[in-house]
DRENDRENGU-996032 format. One record per residue (C-alpha): residue number from 1; residue in three letters; x, y, z. Coordinates in nm, 4 decimals, always signed. Example, Ala and Ser with C-alpha at 12.3 -4.5 7.8 and 13.67 -1.06 7.14 Angstrom:
BEGIN
{1,"ALA",{+1.2300,-0.4500,+0.7800}},
{2,"SER",{+1.3670,-0.1060,+0.7140}},
***
This chain:
BEGIN
{1,"MET",{-1.8402,-3.5630,-9.2666}},
{2,"ARG",{-1.8448,-3.8108,-8.9709}},
{3,"ILE",{-2.0149,-3.6393,-8.6564}},
{4,"ALA",{-1.9767,-3.7967,-8.2760}},
{5,"VAL",{-2.2087,-3.6990,-8.0662}},
{6,"ASP",{-2.2349,-3.7328,-7.6740}},
{7,"ALA",{-2.6370,-3.8395,-7.6210}},
{8,"ARG",{-2.5706,-3.9696,-7.2611}},
{9,"GLU",{-2.8320,-3.6552,-7.1605}},
{10,"LEU",{-3.1152,-3.8893,-7.3399}},
{11,"CYS",{-3.0879,-4.1749,-7.0781}},
{12,"GLY",{-3.3276,-4.2207,-6.8587}},
{13,"HIS",{-3.6097,-3.9058,-6.7800}},
{14,"PRO",{-3.3789,-3.6442,-7.0142}},
{15,"THR",{-3.3858,-3.2832,-6.8175}},
{16,"GLY",{-3.2728,-2.9748,-6.9533}},
{17,"VAL",{-3.0017,-3.0656,-7.1362}},
{18,"GLY",{-3.1392,-3.3817,-7.2990}},
{19,"ARG",{-3.4431,-3.1779,-7.4165}},
{20,"TYR",{-3.1759,-2.9492,-7.5472}},
{21,"LEU",{-3.0405,-3.2373,-7.7584}},
{22,"HIS",{-3.3485,-3.4043,-7.8577}},
{23,"GLU",{-3.4491,-3.1020,-7.9884}},
{24,"LEU",{-3.1603,-3.0561,-8.2454}},
{25,"LEU",{-3.2199,-3.4355,-8.3523}},
{26,"THR",{-3.5197,-3.3927,-8.4081}},
{27,"GLU",{-3.4985,-3.0517,-8.6400}},
{28,"TRP",{-3.1561,-3.2495,-8.8131}},
{29,"ALA",{-3.3760,-3.5739,-8.8518}},
{30,"GLY",{-3.5738,-3.3346,-9.1219}},
{31,"ASP",{-3.3207,-3.1606,-9.2688}},
{32,"ALA",{-3.1587,-3.3093,-9.5767}},
{33,"GLN",{-2.7843,-3.1268,-9.5366}},
{34,"ALA",{-2.7666,-3.2920,-9.1585}},
{35,"MET",{-2.8364,-3.6288,-9.3146}},
{36,"ARG",{-2.6291,-3.6615,-9.5371}},
{37,"HIS",{-2.3685,-3.6685,-9.2444}},
{38,"SER",{-2.2806,-3.9634,-9.0707}},
{39,"TRP",{-2.3686,-3.9226,-8.7429}},
{40,"THR",{-2.2845,-4.1804,-8.4930}},
{41,"LEU",{-2.4249,-4.0974,-8.0941}},
{42,"TYR",{-2.2686,-4.2557,-7.8327}},
{43,"ALA",{-2.4337,-4.3256,-7.4493}},
{44,"HIS",{-2.3752,-4.5379,-7.1877}},
{45,"SER",{-2.7199,-4.6991,-7.1973}},
{46,"ALA",{-3.0036,-4.7120,-7.4665}},
{47,"PRO",{-3.0667,-4.3141,-7.4921}},
{48,"GLN",{-3.4122,-4.2252,-7.5970}},
{49,"VAL",{-3.3722,-4.0953,-7.9896}},
{50,"PRO",{-3.6143,-3.9873,-8.2060}},
{51,"GLY",{-3.7094,-4.3108,-8.4743}},
{52,"ALA",{-3.5072,-4.1774,-8.7447}},
{53,"TRP",{-3.1763,-4.2177,-8.5087}},
{54,"GLN",{-3.2310,-4.5341,-8.3251}},
{55,"ALA",{-3.0001,-4.7512,-8.6226}},
{56,"ARG",{-2.7566,-4.4579,-8.5067}},
{57,"VAL",{-2.6975,-4.5174,-8.1710}},
{58,"ARG",{-2.3760,-4.6919,-8.0212}},
{59,"VAL",{-2.3887,-4.7897,-7.6388}},
{60,"ILE",{-2.0751,-4.8172,-7.4886}},
{61,"PRO",{-2.1614,-4.9563,-7.1522}},
{62,"GLY",{-2.0654,-4.8086,-6.8248}},
{63,"SER",{-2.1618,-4.5660,-6.5476}},
{64,"GLY",{-2.1989,-4.2883,-6.8068}},
{65,"GLY",{-2.0144,-4.0570,-6.5470}},
{66,"SER",{-1.7052,-3.8991,-6.5809}},
{67,"SER",{-1.4666,-4.1629,-6.6300}},
{68,"TRP",{-1.6986,-4.2950,-6.8923}},
{69,"GLU",{-1.6762,-3.9855,-7.0513}},
{70,"GLN",{-1.2870,-3.9815,-7.0125}},
{71,"TRP",{-1.1886,-4.3113,-7.0800}},
{72,"ALA",{-1.4351,-4.5200,-7.2744}},
{73,"TYR",{-1.5798,-4.2832,-7.4968}},
{74,"PRO",{-1.2134,-4.1564,-7.6139}},
{75,"ARG",{-1.1709,-4.5214,-7.7053}},
{76,"ALA",{-1.4368,-4.5511,-7.9057}},
{77,"LEU",{-1.4114,-4.2154,-8.0528}},
{78,"ALA",{-1.0311,-4.3450,-8.1552}},
{79,"ALA",{-1.1658,-4.6024,-8.3428}},
{80,"ALA",{-1.4446,-4.4752,-8.4923}},
{81,"ARG",{-1.2052,-4.1584,-8.6281}},
{82,"PRO",{-1.4941,-3.8720,-8.6573}},
{83,"ASP",{-1.4484,-3.5502,-8.8533}},
{84,"VAL",{-1.5878,-3.3089,-8.5365}},
{85,"ILE",{-1.7527,-3.4478,-8.1775}},
{86,"PHE",{-2.0485,-3.2270,-8.0378}},
{87,"ALA",{-2.1086,-3.2599,-7.6389}},
{88,"PRO",{-2.4093,-3.1069,-7.6094}},
{89,"ALA",{-2.3536,-3.1030,-7.1785}},
{90,"TYR",{-2.0989,-2.8853,-7.1016}},
{91,"SER",{-1.7833,-3.1314,-7.1171}},
{92,"ALA",{-1.5468,-3.3691,-7.3358}},
{93,"PRO",{-1.2621,-3.5973,-7.3375}},
{94,"LEU",{-0.9900,-3.3833,-7.2795}},
{95,"THR",{-0.7749,-3.6596,-7.5762}},
{96,"ALA",{-1.0568,-3.6259,-7.8250}},
{97,"PRO",{-0.9151,-3.7106,-8.1226}},
{98,"ALA",{-1.0976,-3.4275,-8.3766}},
{99,"PRO",{-1.1817,-3.1277,-8.3308}},
{100,"VAL",{-1.4734,-3.0216,-8.0236}},
{101,"VAL",{-1.8205,-2.8308,-8.0645}},
{102,"VAL",{-1.9411,-2.7908,-7.6607}},
{103,"THR",{-2.1609,-2.6210,-7.5178}},
{104,"ILE",{-2.2267,-2.4838,-7.2219}},
{105,"HIS",{-2.5261,-2.3710,-7.0637}},
{106,"ASP",{-2.4520,-2.1936,-6.7612}},
{107,"VAL",{-2.1689,-2.1916,-6.5228}},
{108,"SER",{-2.3238,-2.1899,-6.1928}},
{109,"PHE",{-2.0974,-2.3906,-6.0707}},
{110,"PHE",{-1.8446,-2.1432,-6.1045}},
{111,"ALA",{-2.0663,-1.8712,-6.0224}},
{112,"HIS",{-2.2109,-2.0310,-5.6726}},
{113,"PRO",{-1.9767,-2.2567,-5.6236}},
{114,"GLU",{-2.1581,-2.3221,-5.2330}},
{115,"TRP",{-2.4282,-2.4475,-5.4426}},
{116,"PHE",{-2.2118,-2.7169,-5.5026}},
{117,"SER",{-2.0389,-2.9854,-5.2795}},
{118,"PHE",{-1.6643,-2.9343,-5.2944}},
{119,"ARG",{-1.5833,-3.2622,-5.4893}},
{120,"GLU",{-1.8759,-3.1825,-5.7327}},
{121,"GLY",{-1.7832,-2.8323,-5.7770}},
{122,"THR",{-1.4263,-2.9103,-5.8268}},
{123,"ARG",{-1.5425,-3.1491,-6.0651}},
{124,"ARG",{-1.7596,-2.9759,-6.2874}},
{125,"ARG",{-1.4935,-2.6637,-6.2884}},
{126,"LEU",{-1.2025,-2.8445,-6.4200}},
{127,"LEU",{-1.3795,-3.0668,-6.6520}},
{128,"THR",{-1.5509,-2.7580,-6.8241}},
{129,"GLY",{-1.2894,-2.5164,-6.8286}},
{130,"TRP",{-1.0452,-2.7664,-6.9551}},
{131,"SER",{-1.3195,-2.8833,-7.2008}},
{132,"ALA",{-1.3723,-2.5014,-7.3210}},
{133,"ARG",{-1.0716,-2.4102,-7.3405}},
{134,"ARG",{-0.9428,-2.7040,-7.5612}},
{135,"ALA",{-1.2842,-2.6616,-7.7887}},
{136,"THR",{-1.2787,-2.5620,-8.1136}},
{137,"VAL",{-1.6155,-2.4126,-8.1282}},
{138,"VAL",{-1.8259,-2.2993,-7.7689}},
{139,"LEU",{-2.1648,-2.2576,-7.8332}},
{140,"THR",{-2.3841,-2.0900,-7.5527}},
{141,"ASP",{-2.7447,-1.9951,-7.5096}},
{142,"THR",{-2.8141,-1.6115,-7.4264}},
{143,"VAL",{-2.5590,-1.3148,-7.4152}},
{144,"PHE",{-2.5756,-1.3430,-7.0516}},
{145,"SER",{-2.4066,-1.7096,-7.0160}},
{146,"GLN",{-2.1290,-1.5701,-7.2995}},
{147,"GLY",{-2.0794,-1.2899,-7.0335}},
{148,"GLU",{-1.9852,-1.5424,-6.7615}},
{149,"ILE",{-1.7770,-1.8132,-6.9610}},
{150,"GLU",{-1.5175,-1.5125,-7.0281}},
{151,"ARG",{-1.5726,-1.3804,-6.6613}},
{152,"HIS",{-1.4876,-1.7539,-6.4860}},
{153,"ILE",{-1.3503,-1.9639,-6.7523}},
{154,"GLY",{-1.1129,-1.6383,-6.8973}},
{155,"LEU",{-1.1981,-1.7059,-7.2568}},
{156,"PRO",{-1.2783,-1.3900,-7.5084}},
{157,"LYS",{-1.6195,-1.3442,-7.6324}},
{158,"SER",{-1.5172,-1.3609,-7.9960}},
{159,"ARG",{-1.5065,-1.7906,-7.9167}},
{160,"VAL",{-1.7832,-1.8188,-7.7440}},
{161,"ARG",{-2.1132,-1.8220,-8.0067}},
{162,"VAL",{-2.4496,-1.7674,-7.8990}},
{163,"ILE",{-2.7468,-2.0185,-8.0235}},
{164,"PRO",{-3.0696,-1.8995,-7.8378}},
{165,"LEU",{-3.2678,-2.2476,-7.7985}},
{166,"GLY",{-3.5857,-2.2812,-7.9430}},
{167,"ILE",{-3.9627,-2.3340,-7.8001}},
{168,"ARG",{-4.1696,-2.6451,-7.9184}},
{169,"PRO",{-4.5088,-2.5087,-7.7221}},
{170,"VAL",{-4.6968,-2.7875,-7.5569}},
{171,"VAL",{-5.0119,-2.6216,-7.6130}},
{172,"ARG",{-4.9994,-2.3800,-7.9272}},
{173,"LEU",{-5.1487,-2.0298,-7.9028}},
{174,"LYS",{-5.3574,-1.8900,-8.2231}},
{175,"PRO",{-5.1563,-1.6444,-8.3873}},
{176,"ASP",{-5.4611,-1.3830,-8.3429}},
{177,"ALA",{-5.5205,-1.4598,-7.9803}},
{178,"THR",{-5.4189,-1.4629,-7.6289}},
{179,"TRP",{-5.5268,-1.7663,-7.5209}},
{180,"PRO",{-5.3889,-2.1580,-7.6357}},
{181,"GLU",{-5.6427,-2.3255,-7.9271}},
{182,"GLY",{-5.8679,-2.4989,-7.7508}},
{183,"VAL",{-5.8640,-2.3153,-7.4276}},
{184,"GLN",{-6.1291,-2.0018,-7.3475}},
{185,"ALA",{-5.9863,-1.8051,-7.1028}},
{186,"THR",{-6.3103,-1.8903,-6.8676}},
{187,"ALA",{-6.1180,-2.2616,-6.8328}},
{188,"ARG",{-5.8702,-2.1104,-6.6830}},
{189,"GLU",{-5.7902,-2.2498,-6.2972}},
{190,"PRO",{-5.6624,-2.0509,-6.0494}},
{191,"ILE",{-5.3627,-2.3229,-6.0726}},
{192,"VAL",{-4.9901,-2.1371,-5.9855}},
{193,"LEU",{-4.7454,-2.3986,-6.2109}},
{194,"TYR",{-4.4082,-2.4686,-6.1784}},
{195,"VAL",{-4.2241,-2.7422,-6.4025}},
{196,"GLY",{-3.8376,-2.7778,-6.4047}},
{197,"SER",{-3.5641,-2.9720,-6.1563}},
{198,"VAL",{-3.5516,-2.8687,-5.8329}},
{199,"PHE",{-3.2565,-2.7002,-5.7427}},
{200,"GLU",{-3.1703,-2.4386,-5.4363}},
{201,"ARG",{-3.1503,-2.1760,-5.6618}},
{202,"ARG",{-3.4684,-2.2164,-5.7890}},
{203,"ARG",{-3.6619,-2.1307,-5.4872}},
{204,"VAL",{-3.9433,-2.3714,-5.4702}},
{205,"ASP",{-3.9600,-2.3632,-5.0956}},
{206,"GLN",{-3.9836,-1.9619,-5.1145}},
{207,"LEU",{-4.2626,-2.0650,-5.4146}},
{208,"MET",{-4.4588,-2.3132,-5.0768}},
{209,"ALA",{-4.4233,-2.0726,-4.7965}},
{210,"ALA",{-4.5444,-1.7808,-5.0023}},
{211,"PHE",{-4.8417,-2.0194,-5.1450}},
{212,"ASP",{-5.0256,-1.9771,-4.7928}},
{213,"ALA",{-5.0940,-1.5960,-4.8405}},
{214,"VAL",{-5.2125,-1.7139,-5.2117}},
{215,"ALA",{-5.4283,-1.9625,-5.0780}},
{216,"ASP",{-5.5678,-1.7037,-4.8228}},
{217,"GLN",{-5.6769,-1.4596,-5.0769}},
{218,"VAL",{-5.7549,-1.6425,-5.3647}},
{219,"PRO",{-6.0584,-1.9456,-5.2932}},
{220,"GLN",{-5.9614,-2.2852,-5.4979}},
{221,"ALA",{-5.6076,-2.1824,-5.5419}},
{222,"ARG",{-5.3593,-2.4499,-5.5797}},
{223,"LEU",{-4.9771,-2.4763,-5.6203}},
{224,"GLU",{-4.8289,-2.7709,-5.8754}},
{225,"VAL",{-4.5025,-2.8524,-5.8716}},
{226,"VAL",{-4.3338,-3.0743,-6.1296}},
{227,"GLY",{-3.9583,-3.1806,-6.1466}},
{228,"GLU",{-3.7576,-3.4187,-5.9584}},
{229,"ASN",{-3.6064,-3.2663,-5.6464}},
{230,"ARG",{-3.2081,-3.2637,-5.7237}},
{231,"THR",{-3.1619,-3.0081,-5.3866}},
{232,"ARG",{-2.8348,-3.1053,-5.2455}},
{233,"ARG",{-2.7149,-2.8107,-5.0329}},
{234,"PRO",{-2.8552,-2.8115,-4.8110}},
{235,"ARG",{-3.1270,-3.1178,-4.9459}},
{236,"ILE",{-3.4672,-2.9656,-4.9253}},
{237,"ASP",{-3.7699,-3.1377,-4.8115}},
{238,"LEU",{-4.0828,-3.0460,-5.0267}},
{239,"GLU",{-4.2777,-3.2965,-4.8701}},
{240,"ALA",{-4.2390,-3.1527,-4.5202}},
{241,"LEU",{-4.2819,-2.8157,-4.6138}},
{242,"ARG",{-4.5933,-2.9470,-4.7952}},
{243,"ARG",{-4.6872,-3.0808,-4.4263}},
{244,"LEU",{-4.6582,-2.7541,-4.2791}},
{245,"SER",{-4.8490,-2.5462,-4.5032}},
{246,"ARG",{-5.1917,-2.4109,-4.3736}},
{247,"HIS",{-5.3324,-2.5489,-4.7448}},
{248,"ARG",{-5.1142,-2.8641,-4.7317}},
{249,"GLU",{-5.4073,-3.0364,-4.9575}},
{250,"ARG",{-5.4288,-2.7658,-5.2302}},
{251,"ILE",{-5.0437,-2.8287,-5.2798}},
{252,"HIS",{-4.9363,-3.1209,-5.5147}},
{253,"LEU",{-4.5922,-3.2390,-5.5503}},
{254,"ARG",{-4.4582,-3.4696,-5.8641}},
{255,"ALA",{-4.1398,-3.5460,-6.0061}},
{256,"TYR",{-4.2238,-3.6676,-6.3351}},
{257,"VAL",{-4.5649,-3.6475,-6.5131}},
{258,"ASP",{-4.5945,-3.7858,-6.8856}},
{259,"ASP",{-4.6428,-3.5103,-7.1761}},
{260,"THR",{-5.0259,-3.5361,-7.2004}},
{261,"THR",{-5.0663,-3.4190,-6.8086}},
{262,"LEU",{-4.7975,-3.1768,-6.8652}},
{263,"ALA",{-5.0090,-3.0227,-7.1633}},
{264,"ASP",{-5.3399,-3.0317,-6.9309}},
{265,"LEU",{-5.1055,-2.8268,-6.6170}},
{266,"TYR",{-5.0254,-2.5671,-6.9162}},
{267,"ALA",{-5.3878,-2.5629,-7.0900}},
{268,"ARG",{-5.5450,-2.5384,-6.7600}},
{269,"ALA",{-5.2864,-2.3093,-6.5160}},
{270,"SER",{-5.3481,-1.9293,-6.4712}},
{271,"VAL",{-4.9973,-1.8012,-6.3483}},
{272,"PHE",{-4.6474,-2.0115,-6.3672}},
{273,"ALA",{-4.3782,-1.9473,-6.1002}},
{274,"PHE",{-4.0082,-1.9475,-6.1455}},
{275,"LEU",{-3.8046,-1.7558,-5.8981}},
{276,"SER",{-3.4520,-1.8668,-5.9944}},
{277,"GLU",{-3.1686,-1.7074,-5.9000}},
{278,"TYR",{-2.9469,-1.8258,-6.1755}},
{279,"GLU",{-3.0281,-1.9896,-6.5480}},
{280,"GLY",{-2.8257,-2.0024,-6.8699}},
{281,"PHE",{-3.1546,-1.9765,-7.0325}},
{282,"GLY",{-3.4785,-2.0785,-6.8500}},
{283,"LEU",{-3.6839,-2.2971,-7.1290}},
{284,"THR",{-3.9949,-2.3737,-6.9082}},
{285,"PRO",{-4.1465,-2.0165,-6.8295}},
{286,"LEU",{-4.1019,-1.9564,-7.2523}},
{287,"GLU",{-4.3180,-2.2976,-7.2707}},
{288,"ALA",{-4.5658,-2.1413,-7.0167}},
{289,"LEU",{-4.5821,-1.8082,-7.2242}},
{290,"ALA",{-4.5959,-2.0208,-7.5408}},
{291,"ALA",{-4.9397,-2.1841,-7.3723}},
{292,"GLY",{-5.0833,-1.8821,-7.2747}},
{293,"VAL",{-5.0023,-1.9320,-6.8905}},
{294,"PRO",{-4.7877,-1.5522,-6.7812}},
{295,"PRO",{-4.4649,-1.6236,-6.6395}},
{296,"VAL",{-4.3942,-1.4742,-6.2529}},
{297,"LEU",{-4.0161,-1.4720,-6.2853}},
{298,"LEU",{-3.7147,-1.3147,-6.0377}},
{299,"ASP",{-3.5794,-1.0194,-6.1852}},
{300,"THR",{-3.2483,-1.1404,-6.3231}},
{301,"PRO",{-3.0168,-1.0657,-6.6712}},
{302,"VAL",{-3.0876,-1.4001,-6.8272}},
{303,"ALA",{-3.4673,-1.3459,-6.7557}},
{304,"ARG",{-3.4851,-0.9947,-6.9107}},
{305,"GLU",{-3.2598,-1.1344,-7.1485}},
{306,"THR",{-3.5438,-1.4430,-7.2698}},
{307,"ALA",{-3.8779,-1.3336,-7.1278}},
{308,"GLY",{-3.8346,-0.9350,-7.1764}},
{309,"ALA",{-4.2270,-0.7611,-7.0982}},
{310,"ALA",{-4.3441,-1.0704,-7.1019}},
{311,"ALA",{-4.3715,-1.1523,-6.8038}},
{312,"HIS",{-4.4158,-1.0225,-6.3827}},
{313,"TYR",{-4.0853,-0.9898,-6.2723}},
{314,"VAL",{-3.9976,-1.0177,-5.8574}},
{315,"ALA",{-3.6730,-0.8259,-5.7375}},
{316,"PRO",{-3.4452,-1.0570,-5.6010}},
{317,"ASP",{-3.4436,-0.9245,-5.2680}},
{318,"ALA",{-3.8318,-0.9368,-5.2147}},
{319,"GLY",{-3.9931,-1.1034,-4.9216}},
{320,"LEU",{-4.2245,-1.3795,-4.8975}},
{321,"PRO",{-4.5176,-1.0839,-4.8963}},
{322,"ALA",{-4.4020,-0.9593,-5.2589}},
{323,"ILE",{-4.3939,-1.3099,-5.4225}},
{324,"ALA",{-4.7584,-1.3970,-5.3154}},
{325,"ALA",{-4.8429,-1.0313,-5.4379}},
{326,"ALA",{-4.7482,-1.1028,-5.7161}},
{327,"LEU",{-4.9110,-1.4500,-5.7623}},
{328,"VAL",{-5.2405,-1.2904,-5.6302}},
{329,"THR",{-5.2240,-1.0291,-5.9068}},
{330,"MET",{-5.1308,-1.2864,-6.2451}},
{331,"LEU",{-5.4459,-1.5326,-6.0827}},
{332,"THR",{-5.6710,-1.2247,-6.0590}},
{333,"ASP",{-5.6074,-0.9317,-6.2346}},
{334,"ASP",{-5.7739,-1.0382,-6.5783}},
{335,"GLY",{-5.5985,-0.6788,-6.7631}},
{336,"ALA",{-5.2252,-0.7719,-6.6011}},
{337,"ARG",{-5.2415,-1.1131,-6.7709}},
{338,"ARG",{-5.3729,-1.0184,-7.1206}},
{339,"GLU",{-5.1077,-0.7286,-7.1011}},
{340,"ILE",{-4.8521,-0.9545,-7.0376}},
{341,"LEU",{-4.9441,-1.2590,-7.3079}},
{342,"GLY",{-4.9941,-0.9468,-7.5576}},
{343,"GLN",{-4.6053,-0.9155,-7.5112}},
{344,"ALA",{-4.5820,-1.2976,-7.5541}},
{345,"PRO",{-4.5828,-1.2962,-7.9794}},
{346,"ALA",{-4.2879,-1.0548,-8.0299}},
{347,"VAL",{-4.0675,-1.2855,-7.7216}},
{348,"LEU",{-4.1707,-1.5805,-7.8797}},
{349,"ALA",{-4.0203,-1.5120,-8.2463}},
{350,"GLN",{-3.7032,-1.5037,-8.0999}},
{351,"TYR",{-3.7040,-1.8773,-8.0293}},
{352,"ASP",{-3.7278,-2.1670,-8.3322}},
{353,"TRP",{-3.5507,-2.4974,-8.2792}},
{354,"LYS",{-3.5014,-2.5371,-8.7046}},
{355,"ALA",{-3.2744,-2.2212,-8.6341}},
{356,"THR",{-3.1205,-2.3474,-8.3203}},
{357,"ALA",{-3.0108,-2.6777,-8.5267}},
{358,"ALA",{-2.9544,-2.4768,-8.8541}},
{359,"GLN",{-2.6610,-2.2539,-8.6444}},
{360,"THR",{-2.5538,-2.5557,-8.4268}},
{361,"LEU",{-2.5004,-2.7522,-8.7347}},
{362,"ALA",{-2.3147,-2.4884,-8.9130}},
{363,"ALA",{-2.1020,-2.4823,-8.5874}},
{364,"LEU",{-1.9912,-2.8576,-8.6406}},
{365,"GLU",{-1.9393,-2.8493,-9.0215}},
{366,"GLY",{-1.7088,-2.5594,-9.0198}},
{367,"ALA",{-1.5197,-2.6707,-8.7146}},
{368,"ALA",{-1.4707,-2.9889,-8.8969}},
{369,"VAL",{-1.3516,-2.8330,-9.2079}},
{370,"GLY",{-1.1048,-2.6191,-9.0037}},
{371,"ARG",{-0.9236,-2.8794,-8.8840}},
***
């Protein structure tokens, strides 16, 4: 079977969707059933792929945007004649010459159009809606997103298959312990950690504002924000907010860190803060949990679905004092921390990249067979 994969999300510094595809490719590389197929990964520039996939990459130069997806990419597909096309990032060529399996991780551009410019929101809604209706199989990460796709795009739930993502911890827990291997509770520092691209919906500005009250109460507390600032409507100047803080020297902003630095942050942090209003899944809070860092999450349906009892929740309409109080509790109350971490094994057992890859491969094979 010939499988074509849109690999654009692996170009540059991959974010959430890029990591999703990278993890699938990593698992498929070690799966004899997957590798009996003929794969071609298409991108507009050289993607960062696991070593086994280097020889399977085809670069079609271009911008990598919608024009590439709808014009240059389909021409290459027409010549290659694949049996199935995998679109891991919301949309696919509308003239695709084979069955399409598309993953729609969330529909924030439908649910909250105010977060996007008119042009960007319209583009995303049109392409994602058309791709979903045309696709042979639609995948998504959570039951919450399955319901959102039905509500906003009109696809019945029966046409949307839920395949949860996996977790590949940066720091692994011992099976019989609540602390990461090689890291004792006493080694934890009063670090509040945020990891992920910075969007308006993730309320990083509120996290920074609440940190002043945290730092007033917890000596040596620090806030580490790791993620590219992708806010637009309005653009949030994180550095300006840092300078306004009474404890500006304790707030560190970094757009990107390497894997070693990230692992070190997870190993030393005492609490993970992720106050997002809307997600399709929410990967980094679970990775933090797997590293022994209890997450503080905004109380949303998708957060409850994915993290369950293994998180401390803050009400969506809570103000800065409530956010600060939750962070202080997780920094200072060992009992509360251990209670959350005690729930981690049962929650994390639901997320396995091997299972995600196997179910996704089955969807691709099923779509090709049914053409």
